[in-house]
Structures are given as C-alpha cells and as structure tokens.
C-alpha positions in Angstrom: 6.2 -2.6 -17.3 4.0 -5.0 -15.5 6.4 -7.9 -15.9 9.1 -5.9 -14.1 6.7 -5.1 -11.3 5.6 -8.7 -11.0 9.1 -10.0 -11.0 10.8 -7.4 -8.8 11.1 -9.7 -5.8 12.3 -12.6 -7.9 14.8 -10.5 -9.7 16.3 -9.1 -6.5 16.9 -12.6 -5.1 17.6 -14.7 -8.1 19.9 -12.3 -9.9 22.1 -12.0 -6.9 22.1 -15.7 -6.2 22.5 -17.0 -9.8 24.3 -14.2 -11.7 27.0 -13.5 -9.2 28.6 -17.0 -9.0 32.3 -16.4 -8.9 34.2 -19.6 -10.0 36.3 -18.9 -13.1 36.2 -21.3 -16.0 37.9 -24.6 -15.2 37.9 -23.8 -11.4 36.1 -26.3 -9.2 33.1 -25.1 -7.3 33.7 -23.7 -3.8 34.0 -26.3 -1.1 30.8 -26.2 1.0 29.6 -27.6 4.3 27.9 -31.0 4.5 24.6 -29.1 4.6 24.6 -26.2 2.2 23.3 -22.8 3.4 20.5 -22.9 0.9 18.7 -26.0 -0.4 15.5 -25.9 -2.5 14.1 -29.2 -3.6 11.0 -29.9 -5.7 9.6 -33.3 -6.8 7.9 -31.8 -9.8 4.5 -30.5 -10.7 2.7 -33.9 -10.7 3.8 -34.6 -7.1 3.3 -31.0 -6.0 -0.3 -31.1 -7.2 -1.4 -34.8 -7.0 -5.1 -34.3 -6.5 -7.3 -34.6 -9.6 -9.1 -31.4 -8.6 -5.9 -29.6 -9.4 -5.7 -30.8 -13.1 -6.6 -27.4 -14.5 -4.0 -25.8 -12.2 -1.3 -28.2 -13.4 -2.1 -27.4 -17.0 -1.9 -23.7 -16.4 1.5 -24.0 -14.7 2.8 -26.3 -17.5 1.8 -23.7 -20.2 3.0 -20.7 -18.3 6.7 -20.9 -19.3 5.8 -20.7 -23.0 3.6 -17.7 -22.4 6.2 -15.9 -20.4 8.7 -16.4 -23.2 6.4 -14.4 -25.6 5.7 -11.4 -23.3 8.9 -9.4 -23.6 8.6 -9.1 -27.4 4.9 -8.4 -27.3 5.1 -5.7 -24.6 8.7 -4.5 -25.2 9.4 -5.2 -21.5 12.4 -5.9 -19.4 14.1 -8.9 -21.0 16.1 -9.7 -17.9 13.1 -9.7 -15.5 11.1 -11.8 -17.9 14.0 -14.3 -18.2 14.1 -14.7 -14.4 10.4 -15.3 -14.2 10.7 -17.8 -17.0 13.5 -19.6 -15.2 11.4 -19.9 -12.0 8.5 -21.4 -14.0 10.7 -23.8 -15.7 12.0 -25.0 -12.4 8.5 -25.2 -11.0 7.4 -27.6 -13.7 10.3 -29.9 -13.4 11.8 -31.9 -10.5 14.9 -29.9 -9.4 17.2 -29.2 -6.6 19.2 -26.1 -6.0 22.1 -25.9 -3.6 24.0 -22.7 -2.7 26.8 -22.0 -0.3 29.8 -19.8 0.3 33.4 -20.8 1.2 35.8 -18.9 3.4 36.5 -16.5 0.5 32.8 -15.7 0.3 32.7 -17.4 -3.1 29.4 -18.7 -4.1 29.2 -22.4 -4.9 26.1 -23.5 -6.8 24.7 -26.9 -7.9 21.4 -26.9 -9.8 20.1 -30.3 -10.8 17.0 -30.6 -13.2 15.3 -33.8 -14.0 14.0 -34.0 -17.6 12.1 -37.2 -16.7 13.0 -38.9 -20.0 11.8 -36.0 -22.2 14.5 -36.4 -24.8 17.7 -34.3 -25.3 18.3 -32.2 -22.2 20.4 -29.6 -24.0 17.6 -27.3 -25.1 16.3 -26.9 -21.5 19.9 -26.6 -20.3 20.4 -23.8 -22.9 17.2 -22.0 -21.6 18.4 -22.2 -18.0 21.9 -20.8 -18.8 20.4 -18.1 -21.0 18.1 -17.0 -18.2 20.9 -17.0 -15.8 23.4 -15.2 -18.0 21.2 -13.0 -20.1 22.8 -14.3 -23.3 22.7 -17.6 -25.2 25.4 -20.2 -24.4 27.3 -22.2 -27.0 27.2 -26.0 -27.0 30.4 -27.8 -27.8 29.4 -30.7 -30.1 32.7 -32.4 -29.3 31.4 -33.2 -25.8 33.7 -31.1 -23.8 33.0 -30.9 -20.1 32.6 -27.1 -20.1 30.7 -24.5 -22.1 29.4 -21.0 -21.7 29.3 -17.6 -23.3 32.7 -16.6 -24.6 34.7 -14.7 -22.1 32.1 -15.1 -19.4 33.7 -16.3 -16.2 30.7 -15.7 -14.0 29.3 -19.2 -14.6 30.9 -22.5 -15.3 28.6 -25.3 -16.8 29.6 -28.9 -16.6 28.3 -31.7 -18.8 25.8 -34.4 -17.8 27.9 -36.5 -15.4 30.7 -34.3 -14.4 31.3 -34.7 -10.7 32.0 -31.1 -10.1 28.9 -29.9 -12.0 27.4 -26.5 -11.2 24.5 -27.0 -13.6 23.7 -30.6 -14.5 20.9 -32.6 -16.1 22.3 -35.9 -14.9 21.3 -38.1 -11.9 20.1 -36.4 -8.8 22.9 -35.7 -6.3 23.1 -37.5 -3.0 20.7 -36.4 -0.4 21.8 -33.9 2.3 20.4 -34.2 5.8 17.8 -31.5 6.2 15.3 -31.2 9.0 12.0 -31.7 7.2 9.7 -30.3 9.9 7.2 -33.0 8.9 5.9 -35.9 10.9 7.8 -39.2 10.5 6.7 -41.2 7.5 5.7 -38.2 5.3 7.9 -37.7 2.3 8.4 -34.0 1.4 7.5 -33.0 -2.2 8.8 -29.5 -1.7 11.5 -28.6 0.7 13.5 -25.4 1.6 16.4 -24.9 3.9 17.9 -21.5 4.5 20.7 -20.5 6.9 20.4 -16.7 6.5 23.5 -15.7 8.5 25.8 -18.1 6.6 24.7 -17.2 3.1 22.9 -14.0 2.4 25.2 -11.4 0.9 26.1 -8.3 2.9 24.3 -6.0 0.5 21.1 -7.9 1.0 21.5 -7.7 4.8 22.2 -4.0 4.6 19.1 -3.5 2.5 16.9 -4.3 5.5 13.4 -5.7 5.3 12.6 -9.3 6.2 15.5 -10.8 4.3 17.9 -8.5 6.0 16.4 -9.3 9.4 16.9 -13.0 8.8 20.6 -12.5 8.0 21.3 -10.0 10.8 19.5 -12.2 13.4 21.1 -15.4 12.2 17.7 -17.1 11.8 17.4 -20.4 10.0 14.3 -21.7 8.3 13.3 -25.2 7.3 10.1 -25.8 5.4 8.6 -28.9 3.9 5.3 -29.8 2.1 4.0 -33.3 1.9 0.8 -35.4 1.8 -0.8 -38.1 3.9 -4.1 -40.0 3.8 -5.9 -37.0 5.3 -4.6 -34.2 3.1 -1.7 -31.9 2.8 0.9 -31.2 5.6 3.2 -28.2 5.9 5.9 -28.1 8.5 8.1 -25.1 9.3 11.0 -25.0 11.8 12.6 -21.6 12.7 15.8 -21.6 14.7 16.9 -18.5 16.7 13.3 -17.5 16.6 13.6 -15.5 19.8 15.7 -13.0 17.9 12.6 -12.2 15.8 10.5 -11.2 18.7 9.5 -7.9 17.1 7.9 -9.8 14.3 6.8 -13.0 16.0 5.9 -11.6 19.3 7.2 -12.5 22.8 6.7 -16.3 22.2 4.6 -16.8 25.3 2.1 -19.6 25.4 -1.4 -18.6 24.6 -4.0 -19.2 27.4 -7.5 -20.6 27.2 -8.9 -17.1 27.6 -7.0 -16.0 24.4 -9.2 -18.5 22.5 -12.4 -17.8 24.4 -12.8 -14.4 22.7 -13.5 -16.2 19.4 -17.0 -17.5 18.9 -17.8 -21.2 18.3 -19.1 -20.5 14.8 -16.0 -18.7 13.6 -15.3 -19.5 9.9 -11.9 -17.9 10.0 -9.6 -17.2 13.0 -6.1 -16.0 13.5 -4.4 -15.7 16.8 -0.8 -14.3 17.0 1.6 -12.8 19.4 1.9 -9.1 19.1 3.8 -6.4 21.1 3.0 -2.8 20.0 6.2 -1.2 21.3 8.5 -3.9 19.9 6.8 -3.9 16.5 7.1 -0.2 16.2 10.8 -0.3 17.1 11.4 -2.9 14.5 9.5 -1.0 11.8 11.5 2.1 12.5 14.8 0.0 12.5 13.9 -1.4 9.0 13.0 2.1 7.7 16.2 3.5 9.1 14.3 6.5 10.5 11.5 7.1 13.0 7.8 7.4 12.0 7.4 11.1 12.4 3.7 10.9 11.9 3.4 9.4 15.4 5.2 12.3 17.0 3.2 14.7 15.0 -0.1 13.1 16.0 1.1 13.1 19.6 1.7 16.9 19.3 -1.7 17.5 17.9 -3.5 15.1 20.3 -1.6 16.5 23.3 -0.5 13.1 24.6 2.3 10.6 24.0 0.7 8.1 21.5 3.7 5.8 21.7 3.4 5.5 25.4 -0.3 5.8 26.0 -1.6 3.7 23.1 1.0 1.7 21.1 3.0 0.4 24.0 -0.2 -0.7 25.7 -1.2 -3.1 23.0 -0.2 -6.8 23.4 0.8 -9.4 23.8 -2.0 -11.2 21.9 -4.1 -10.2 18.9 -6.9 -12.2 17.4 -8.8 -11.8 14.1 -12.0 -13.7 13.3 -15.2 -13.9 11.3 -18.2 -15.5 12.9 -21.4 -16.6 11.1 -23.7 -15.1 13.7 -21.9 -11.7 13.4 -22.6 -10.5 9.9 -22.9 -14.0 8.1 -19.2 -14.9 8.1 -18.2 -12.6 5.3 -16.1 -9.4 5.2 -18.5 -7.5 7.4 -18.1 -10.1 10.1 -14.4 -9.2 10.5 -13.4 -8.5 14.1 -10.0 -7.9 15.7 -9.5 -8.3 19.4 -6.3 -7.2 21.1 -5.2 -7.6 24.7 -4.3 -4.4 26.6 -1.9 -3.9 29.4 -3.7 -0.9 30.9 -7.3 -0.7 29.6 -8.3 2.4 31.5 -5.2 4.2 30.2 -6.0 3.3 26.6 -9.7 4.3 27.1 -8.7 7.8 28.3 -6.2 8.2 25.4 -8.8 7.1 22.9 -11.2 9.8 24.2 -8.6 12.4 23.6 -7.5 11.2 20.2 -11.1 10.7 19.0 -12.0 14.3 20.0 -9.0 15.8 18.1 -9.6 13.5 15.1 -13.3 14.5 14.9 -12.4 18.1 14.8 -9.8 17.6 12.1 -11.9 15.3 10.0 -14.9 17.6 10.2 -12.9 20.6 9.1 -11.1 18.8 6.3 -14.2 17.0 4.9 -16.8 19.7 5.5 -18.6 17.4 8.0 -18.7 14.4 5.7 -16.3 12.4 7.8 -16.7 12.4 11.6 -15.7 10.3 14.6 -18.8 9.5 16.5 -18.4 9.1 20.2 -21.3 7.4 22.0 -22.2 5.2 24.9 -24.7 2.4 25.5 -25.2 0.2 28.5 -22.3 2.0 30.2 -19.8 1.2 27.4 -18.0 3.8 25.3 -17.8 3.3 21.5 -15.9 5.2 18.8 -17.1 5.0 15.2 -15.8 6.5 12.0 -18.9 7.6 10.1 -19.6 9.4 6.8 -22.8 11.5 7.1 -24.6 11.9 3.8 -22.4 9.4 2.0 -23.5 5.8 1.6 -20.2 4.2 2.5 -20.8 0.6 3.7 -18.6 0.6 6.8 -18.8 2.2 10.2 -15.4 1.1 11.5 -16.0 0.9 15.3 -13.9 0.2 18.4 -14.6 -0.3 22.0 -12.9 -1.8 25.1 -14.4 -4.8 26.9 -12.6 -5.9 30.0 -8.9 -5.9 29.0 -9.5 -6.3 25.2 -9.6 -3.7 22.4 -12.2 -4.7 19.8 -12.3 -3.3 16.3 -15.0 -4.1 13.7 -16.7 -2.9 10.6 -20.0 -1.9 12.2 -21.2 -1.0 15.7 -23.4 -4.0 16.0 -20.6 -6.4 15.0 -18.4 -4.9 17.7 -21.2 -5.0 20.3 -21.7 -8.7 19.5 -17.9 -9.3 19.9 -18.0 -7.5 23.3 -20.9 -9.7 24.4 -18.8 -12.8 23.4 -16.3 -11.8 26.0 -18.6 -10.4 28.6 -21.1 -13.2 28.7 -18.6 -16.1 28.2 -20.5 -17.5 25.2 -19.4 -20.7 23.6 -16.0 -20.3 21.9 -13.9 -21.9 19.3 -12.7 -24.3 22.1 -16.2 -25.8 22.0 -16.4 -26.1 18.1 -16.3 -29.6 16.7 -12.9 -30.7 15.4 -10.8 -27.6 16.0 -11.9 -27.3 19.6 -10.5 -30.7 20.6 -7.2 -30.0 18.8 -6.8 -26.7 20.6 -7.6 -28.1 24.0 -5.1 -30.9 23.6 -2.3 -28.8 22.2 0.4 -27.5 24.5 2.7 -24.4 24.3 0.7 -22.9 21.4 1.9 -19.4 20.4 -0.3 -18.9 17.3 -3.3 -20.2 15.3 -4.6 -19.9 11.7 -7.9 -21.6 11.1 -10.1 -21.6 8.0 -13.3 -23.6 8.2 -13.2 -24.7 4.5 -16.2 -27.0 4.7 -18.4 -24.1 5.9 -17.0 -21.6 3.4 -16.7 -23.9 0.4 -19.5 -22.2 -1.5 -17.6 -18.9 -1.5 -14.3 -20.7 -2.1 -15.7 -22.4 -5.2 -16.5 -19.0 -6.8 -12.9 -17.9 -6.0 -11.6 -21.1 -7.6 -13.5 -20.6 -10.8 -12.2 -17.0 -11.0 -8.6 -18.2 -10.4 -8.8 -20.8 -13.2 -10.4 -18.4 -15.6 -7.7 -15.9 -14.9 -5.1 -18.6 -15.4 -6.5 -19.7 -18.7 -6.5 -16.1 -20.0 -2.9 -15.6 -18.8 -1.4 -18.6 -20.7 -3.4 -18.0 -23.9 -1.5 -16.2 -26.6 -2.9 -13.8 -29.2 -0.4 -15.1 -31.8 -0.7 -18.9 -31.4 -3.4 -21.5 -31.0 -2.3 -22.4 -27.5 -5.4 -22.9 -25.4 -5.8 -24.7 -22.1 -8.4 -27.5 -22.3 -8.8 -28.6 -18.7 -11.8 -27.2 -16.9 -12.1 -26.7 -13.1 -13.7 -29.4 -11.1 -17.5 -29.5 -10.7 -19.1 -28.2 -7.6 -19.7 -31.8 -6.5 -16.1 -32.9 -6.9 -14.7 -29.6 -5.5 -16.7 -29.8 -2.3 -16.4 -33.5 -1.6 -14.8 -34.2 1.8 -12.9 -30.9 2.0 -10.7 -30.5 5.0 -10.2 -27.3 7.0 -6.9 -25.4 7.2 -5.4 -25.5 10.6 -1.9 -24.2 11.4 -0.6 -24.4 15.0 2.5 -22.5 16.0 4.7 -23.4 19.0 7.8 -22.0 20.5 10.2 -23.5 23.0 13.3 -21.5 23.7 14.9 -20.5 20.4 13.0 -22.9 18.2 9.6 -22.2 16.7 7.6 -24.8 14.8 4.4 -24.6 12.7 2.4 -27.7 11.9 -0.3 -27.0 9.3 -2.8 -29.3 7.8 -5.2 -28.7 4.9 -7.0 -30.3 2.0 -5.2 -32.5 -0.5 -6.2 -30.1 -3.3 -4.1 -27.0 -3.5 -6.9 -25.3 -5.5 -9.2 -25.8 -2.6 -6.7 -24.5 -0.1 -5.7 -21.5 -2.2 -9.3 -20.6 -2.8 -10.2 -20.9 0.9 -7.2 -18.8 1.9 -7.9 -16.2 -0.8 -11.5 -15.9 0.5 -10.2 -15.6 4.1 -7.4 -13.2 3.2 -9.7 -10.1 3.3 -10.2 -10.6 7.0 -7.1 -8.7 8.0 -7.8 -5.3 9.7 -5.8 -3.6 7.0 -8.2 -4.8 4.3 -11.1 -3.6 6.5 -9.6 -0.1 7.0 -8.0 0.6 3.7 -11.3 1.2 1.8 -12.1 4.1 4.2 -9.4 6.5 3.1 -9.0 4.9 -0.3 -12.7 5.3 -1.3 -14.2 8.0 0.8 -11.4 10.6 1.0 -10.8 11.2 -2.7 -14.6 11.5 -3.3 -14.8 13.7 -0.3 -12.0 15.9 -1.6 -13.8 16.3 -4.9 -17.2 16.8 -3.2 -15.8 19.3 -0.8 -14.1 21.3 -3.6 -17.3 21.2 -5.7 -19.4 22.3 -2.8 -17.1 25.2 -2.0 -17.2 26.4 -5.6 -20.9 26.1 -5.8 -21.3 28.1 -2.6 -18.9 30.7 -3.9 -20.9 31.0 -7.1 -24.1 31.4 -5.1 -22.5 34.2 -3.1 -21.4 35.9 -6.3 -24.9 35.7 -7.7 -26.3 37.1 -4.4 -23.9 40.0 -4.5 -25.0 40.9 -8.0 -28.7 40.6 -7.2 -28.2 42.6 -4.0 -26.6 45.4 -6.0 -29.5 45.4 -8.5 -32.2 45.4 -5.8 -30.3 48.2 -3.9 -30.2 50.3 -7.1 -34.0 49.8 -7.6 -34.7 50.8 -4.0 -32.2 53.7 -3.7 -32.0 54.7 -7.3 -28.2 54.7 -7.1 -25.5 52.1 -6.9 -24.0 51.2 -3.5 -20.7 52.9 -2.7 -19.3 49.6 -1.5 -20.2 46.0 -0.6 -20.3 47.1 3.1 -23.3 49.3 2.3 -25.2 46.2 1.2 -24.4 44.6 4.6 -25.3 47.8 6.5 -28.7 47.9 4.8 -29.5 44.2 5.3 -29.1 43.2 1.6 -26.3 40.9 2.6 -24.9 39.4 5.7 -21.2 39.6 6.8 -20.8 35.9 6.1 -21.9 36.5 2.4 -18.7 38.5 1.9 -16.4 35.6 3.1 -15.5 33.2 0.4 -15.3 29.5 1.1 -12.3 29.6 -1.3 -10.6 32.3 0.8 -9.1 34.2 2.4 -7.7 36.2 -0.5 -4.0 35.9 -0.9 -3.3 39.7 -0.8 -5.3 39.9 2.4 -7.8 42.1 0.7 -11.6 41.4 0.3 -12.6 38.0 -0.8 -15.3 39.4 -3.3 -15.3 42.4 -5.5 -18.1 44.5 -7.0 -18.0 46.9 -10.0 -20.3 49.8 -9.1 -20.3 52.1 -12.1 -23.4 54.3 -12.2 -24.0 53.3 -15.8 -24.9 49.9 -14.6 -27.4 48.4 -14.4 -29.5 50.7 -16.8 -26.9 50.6 -19.6 -25.4 47.1 -19.3 -24.2 44.3 -21.4 -24.8 40.7 -20.4 -21.1 40.2 -21.1 -20.0 42.8 -18.6 -18.4 41.2 -15.5 -19.5 43.0 -12.4 -18.6 40.7 -9.5 -15.9 38.1 -8.8 -14.6 35.8 -6.1 -11.2 37.4 -6.1 -10.0 35.0 -3.4 -10.5 32.1 -5.8 -8.6 34.0 -8.5 -5.7 34.9 -6.2 -5.5 31.5 -4.5 -5.1 29.5 -7.6 -8.5 27.7 -7.6 -9.2 26.0 -10.9 -12.6 27.6 -11.5 -13.4 31.2 -10.6 -17.0 32.3 -10.1 -17.7 35.5 -12.1 -21.0 37.4 -12.0 -22.2 39.4 -15.0 -24.5 42.4 -15.3 -27.6 40.3 -16.0 -27.0 38.4 -12.7 -25.9 35.1 -14.4 -22.7 33.5 -13.0 -20.1 31.6 -14.8 -17.2 29.5 -13.5 -14.1 30.5 -15.6 -10.5 29.4 -15.8 -7.7 31.7 -14.8 -6.9 32.2 -18.5 -10.5 33.1 -19.3 -10.7 35.6 -16.3 -7.5 37.2 -17.3 -8.6 37.7 -20.9 -11.9 39.1 -19.6 -10.3 41.6 -17.3 -7.9 42.7 -20.0 -10.9 43.6 -22.2 -12.5 45.5 -19.2 -9.6 47.4 -17.5 -11.9 49.6 -15.5 -13.5 46.4 -14.0 -10.1 44.9 -13.3 -9.2 48.1 -11.4 -12.4 48.0 -9.5 -11.8 44.4 -8.6 -8.2 45.2 -7.4 -6.9 42.9 -10.1 -5.2 45.3 -12.5 -3.0 42.8 -14.3 -0.7 45.4 -15.8 1.8 44.2 -18.4 2.7 40.8 -17.1 6.5 40.8 -16.6 6.4 44.6 -15.8 4.1 44.0 -13.0 5.3 44.8 -9.5 6.4 41.8 -7.4 3.5 40.3 -5.5 0.9 41.6 -8.0 -2.2 39.5 -8.9 -0.9 38.2 -12.2 2.4 37.1 -10.8 0.7 35.6 -7.8 -1.6 33.4 -10.0 1.3 32.3 -12.1 3.2 31.4 -8.9 0.3 29.3 -7.7 -0.1 27.4 -10.9 3.7 26.8 -11.1 3.8 25.6 -7.5 1.0 23.2 -8.0 2.8 21.8 -11.0 6.0 21.5 -9.1 4.4 19.8 -6.1 2.8 17.1 -8.3 6.3 16.5 -9.8 7.8 16.3 -6.3 5.2 13.7 -5.3 5.8 11.6 -8.4 9.6 11.8 -7.6 8.9 10.7 -4.0 6.7 7.8 -5.0 9.6 6.4 -7.1 12.3 7.1 -4.6 11.3 5.5 -1.3 9.1 8.3 -0.2 11.9 10.9 0.0 11.7 14.4 -1.4 14.3 15.5 -4.0 17.1 17.8 -2.9 16.6 20.4 -5.7 14.4 21.5 -8.5 16.8 20.0 -11.0 16.0 16.5 -9.6 12.4 16.7 -10.6 12.9 18.2 -14.1 12.4 14.7 -15.7 8.9 14.7 -14.2 8.0 18.1 -15.8 7.1 18.5 -19.4 8.8 21.2 -21.6 5.8 23.5 -21.3 5.9 23.2 -17.5 9.6 24.1 -17.4 8.8 27.1 -19.5 6.0 28.2 -17.2 8.3 27.8 -14.2 11.1 29.8 -15.8 8.7 32.7 -16.6 7.9 33.2 -12.9 10.5 35.8 -11.9 10.4 34.9 -8.2 13.0 33.5 -5.8 12.2 29.8 -5.7 12.5 27.8 -2.5 12.0 24.2 -1.6 10.7 22.8 1.7 12.2 19.3 2.1 11.5 16.3 4.3 13.0 12.9 4.8 9.7 11.0 4.5 6.2 11.5 3.4 4.5 11.3 6.8 1.9 14.1 6.8 1.2 14.7 3.0 -1.8 16.9 3.5 0.3 19.5 5.3 3.6 19.1 3.5 4.3 22.2 1.4 6.4 24.0 -1.1 6.2 27.7 -1.3 7.5 31.1 -2.5 7.4 34.6 -1.2 5.5 36.8 -3.6 5.8 40.1 -1.7 6.9 41.4 1.6 5.2 39.3 4.2 3.1 37.4 1.6 3.5 33.8 0.6 2.0 31.3 -1.8 2.2 27.7 -0.6 1.4 24.5 -2.5 0.5 21.4 -0.4 1.1 17.7 -1.2 -2.6 17.1 -1.8 -2.6 19.5 -4.7 -4.3 22.5 -3.1 -2.7 26.0 -2.9 -3.0 28.6 -0.2 -2.0 32.2 0.2 -0.9 33.2 3.6 0.7 36.0 5.6 4.1 35.8 7.3 2.6 34.6 10.7 0.8 31.7 9.1 3.8 30.8 7.0 6.1 30.8 10.0 3.7 28.6 11.9 3.6 26.1 9.1 7.3 25.9 9.0 7.4 24.9 12.6 6.1 21.5 11.6 9.0 18.8 11.7 8.2 17.7 8.2 8.7 21.2 6.7 11.9 23.3 6.7 12.7 26.9 5.9 12.8 27.3 2.2 16.3 27.4 0.6 16.8 29.7 -2.4 17.1 27.8 -5.7 20.6 28.1 -7.2 19.0 28.7 -10.6 
C-alpha cells in the first residue's frame, strides 16, 4: 500500500490532467491562448544536476523508473498509482515540456514533448508514456499512420513524430512560449513552471479546497524557474494576485530592521515570515469547511475567548531561528519569536490558560505532565514539564517587550529574551547575509541556512540520503546496483554557499529570489537538516512521545495501587480476626477500628458503575481458619464493573492476582457465595436483569470494541464519525459482531462532525434506570449516573444518543 500513499498527491493531479483529455480520435487539439495555462519545462537530468557532487544523485534518479516498474508485481500494489509515479520519473530523467490549456468548451488541450536525445527508436518510451496515461498498452501502427491508441479509447489521441497537431510527440521541441522566468537576465532556466490556476484548474479540484483550490478560487498565477550562474544555483518565483492569499502569505507589509534584530548574529538557520493569527485561522476553517470547535471548547474551559484574547493578537511577523550560542545550533537551539499586538492582554490570557491547563494535565497524567508557572528577574515564564520522566524538552514561552518567545528549554528562551532586551548583535551584523539584508528593500520574508557553518551535519544527512537512494533502486530479483558513491567530505564541503531566499511584495505581485550552492545534494542536505527547526517539529514529540507512555504508566500505576489496596483489605481482615477472634461485619468496621482509612476503600479505578462500594470483602466465619489459597475473599469490584482490563483479586492467603474479566467470571461462578457477597451475582447470563454486573461488563467490552472501530473509520474518512453502526461493520471482525449482538441493550451512538476533543468524545448505552456505560475515544470506559451522563452530553462534540435501528 505504500506506493499508493507515496503517490497520492501525484495521482490526484496527474490523473485529472492527463487521463481526462477530451479530444476524440481525429479531432485537432483544443485551440489555446498564446501562453498556455500550464507549462512545465525541464532540460533533463544532466542539466538539472550539473555539479559533479551530484553524480550519485543522478544515477539514483536514472535507475528509479526501472525499480518503480517492478514494485506493483512484487508488492501487489495499485497499478495505476505506480504507473503515474513511473511516468513522473520518466519525465524527470528526460528533457520534456508539457503544455495544458482549456478552450471555451472547457476541453483540455495537451502537448507533451519528450526528447530522447538520440537514444534510438522513440516508440518504446512513447508506449510507456501512453500506457502510464491510459492504464492499458497502446498499439503501434507499423504502416506509419498519424494516429494510434487503445481500441475504442477516445480519451487520448496520439500523433506521430512530426504531426503538427501532436498531443504527444517525440519530435522536435515546439516553439518557445513567452513565460516570465523570474530569474535575473542572462540566466537560462533548466526547470520552469507556469500555472494560471483560475484559467485551468478543474472545478472539482477547486471545490476540493486545500492549496490547489485556493489558487484557483483566488485567481493566483505562479511562475517558477531554476537556473545556475557562476556562484551557484538561482531560483526565482513570481506570484500574481498575491494579495488574495493574505491568509497564507500574511499582510504583505515590509519587514522592519527590528524584525531582524530579534535574530542573533550567529544564527545558523533563520526564517522570517508574515503571519496574522486571525486571518490564518479564518482560512484554515474555510478550507476545512467547518469551524475548529476545539478552540471554542478550550475557550469554554479556560473562561476566556481564545480567538480574541490570544489568536487574534499574534502577528504580523513570526521568526524562527537556531543560534550557535543558544544550544549549539542544533534542534535544541530552536526559537520562535512572534510579534504581538497587545502584549499585556496576551500575558493575562496565558496566565489563565496555563492555570487551567496545569489542572487538567495534572489530573489526566497523575502529575506526570504539568505546566510550570514561574518568574525570574520580574519576567513570567510558562514551561511544559514532565516530573519523573526523562523527556528531553521543557517547551517554554515568555513575553519580552512586544514579542512572544517559544523554545525547547527555559535557558534557551531566556537567552532569546536577552537578545531582544539587550540589543545584542543580530543577523544584520553577520558577515555576508547582514549586508544583503541591509541593502534589500521591501522585504516581506527571509529563509537563511548557513550551509558553510552546518556542513558537518549536512554531510551526514547527505550520506544517509544516498544510502537510502541506493537501497531504493536496488532490486531483489536483478543485478541492478548503483555504483556511484557520494562525494568525499573534502569535495562536499569545498566552497559551499549558503541558502538565502528573499521575498518581496509590491501590490499584487510577490517575488522570491533564492540563491544556493551549485550542488543540489548540498542544498537538499542543508535544508533537510534545517527542516526540524519548525515549531511543529519541536512540539510534536511532547504529545507523541510522552502522552502514550503516560497513559500506560498511569493505568499501570492505578492497577498497582488498586492491587495494593486489595492486599491491605485482606490483611486488615486477618489482623482484625486475630485481635477480635471474629470476622468484621463489614469493611466499615475495619475503618472504624483504624485498620484501614476511608481512602483505602476508594479505588483508583472507580467509582463502581453500579454506584455501590468500590471494593468487596467476603467475611464468612470459616475464614481464615478453614481456608483455601484459591478462595477469593476480596476484589476491586469497581475495576470489574468499569471494564478495566485487569481486575485485582485478593485470596485467603493474602496474595493478590490481576485477572481478566473472563477469569474473574469463571472464579465467581465456582464460588457463588463469594459472588453474592461481592454484589456480583452473575446469574444466568441472558436471564440476568437489565443493568446487572454481567451485562454491564459485556456492554463495556462491546463499547470499547465499537469505539476503536469508530476511530478507525474516522481516520480513513476525513475525521468524521460514521452515521450508524452499520457503517463500521467492515472494521469489526466476525467475533466482535457476535459479541455486540449478544448484548441485549438498546444501542445508541453519539456523533460529531470532527474529531476535535478525542479524549472526551464518547459512545454509550444505558444499562439500567439512571445508569450509563460510556466508552471514550482514547479507549477507556466509564460508568456514570444520569447527572454525569447529562453533563457529558452538553459538550458540543457529543449529542444525545440515537437508538440503533437494529
């Protein structure tokens, strides 16, 4: 399946553009404007990667089409997706030009030219291209007719080598069209793209939303070109109607000197961009087609309007950087600095949000995740900490002057604040880049990678990239093996050039002028090393690494504590009997006589779903003198009723075992008097009264199974919950379906439009009058009374359960 996933983006675009051409056989291509809506031009692999340091990269790309041709058969994967990827790699390794347009009838006209560069008969490659575009092999007319194609297929017309109306040709390159190169005069483009989104993109693509849809709806045009000069590579980008993309590109205001002064002089990576919190949020919700309910829910919990008090206050400039004196220039050096419209307002809001977040995290994690609020030198800091867990980040934020600062550790953030407060030397004072920034006018953005200073790390990335490429193009069934090794350290690091991209915007036109090293391997390695500087990369490990571990640790800790309490209950009963020469009449007697505390009778896995006691004790007078080590005498009945995976059970010799529901059920059926004493008389299964323990446990297990199926459905269906139980049956095995059908309860489904608060999103059933069992999206199950259930249903992401038609 991994080919389909890797090719998803390519398939969605190329299939639409190449497989939906409309001219019938014998019909000339659509008449197009002088400049087609889409033009993609490549000068071929040798000119795209002219630097000798890229020899290994060239070889990998040259071998890639052959390897991709083998994958579908070896992995039984999607043939169509693999064909599209193969088509793209064929085009990458040959000089080609693709032109696409639409006429007044919305008919696509296409001209694809491929240069075989004297490599013999062009027909095999032509066959491959047509096969990739049509999904079936074409036929070649040996008589030399001007047209051929799959029989009866009118989607594509293929002309022979020199046909003037060719849609697909291997002949001479067509005449140039005048496209703005966005490169300085005198630099010939080796790769060029022109896109007029409003003229070309199909309605269905526009309606799909996302970046492509935004381009079409906004009428944005893009021209991009890559070339080389004596200093290295040059990339030029020109965007028309750029002001319509303000939510993405920002307000387009010129950056000030102060916007660059927040970045230290020894920055090894820096990115400065326009950013407006309110506009970005509005655009995200427009693309999603629905509001981000999580923001409204957080606002309700925090008691303030997060949109107004926080998000709308951020902007219009955000900077990200790594500085050598702050953490060595690596990942831990990452700092983000955002301008604020009302710093005092944001500071007050952060105090409120941090307090609420700390309480929630402490409760959910058992204290293993907290928000630390602290002050030093009159400045307030907020840090996400993990007490007792050696997680290598303390994501911290503070406000210095009118800038919000976020970093991976408190000392990094303190250093970034000092950069602003003490007006330390900045990137404007750095050799090379400083002069370019001071002399530039109307800058709206910057991307800077100090490749010479980070070349050591970049070389390691380059070796990993080449090794991965070599393994990719090798085949287990042939002797195909790449021979070219990556450049030596001496060659790789010789006279490397930094990456500098400067963005400007004047009116409706935005331009980007980027320079880099002449080796694309050097540039790609440096960018890959710098890519982890984004705030998202910094923050993602916190929930991704800590929270799953915390969930397991918290559950294990609760079960261990519950088992300890069961053991203490058994031991207290034995000691009481030795002291009083009789068994206690109840567990409360043990509390009244100081053998236990009240807290010892409250289970960490409770409260019990039937609102009865969390623990139970069997107090037959024959015990403990006449006992069997296999006799269960105490249990955490809350764990049993609430569907916990492992239930602590205490035995007459004071040992404790954690048993599954099935094991506990069998044990209690062997000892019916004990089951009655525990308040867990399981009866005869189906004959049991509604709301009884056995039915309750089955309901919990079934709900947990159903919730997992719902989450799998949502993951594959744009984060939406299914409308009914039938919709998730494909995600449930036959045994699961049987288990669900045996639960003779009225099923109900809580639905939501989007997964916004998964830890509180729930499915549930009523198991008795005023008693409910609820399964949550994180997999845990709770029993609750009517008041708690009604409160849960007030949340905007849950709704009253609707009876299942089945």
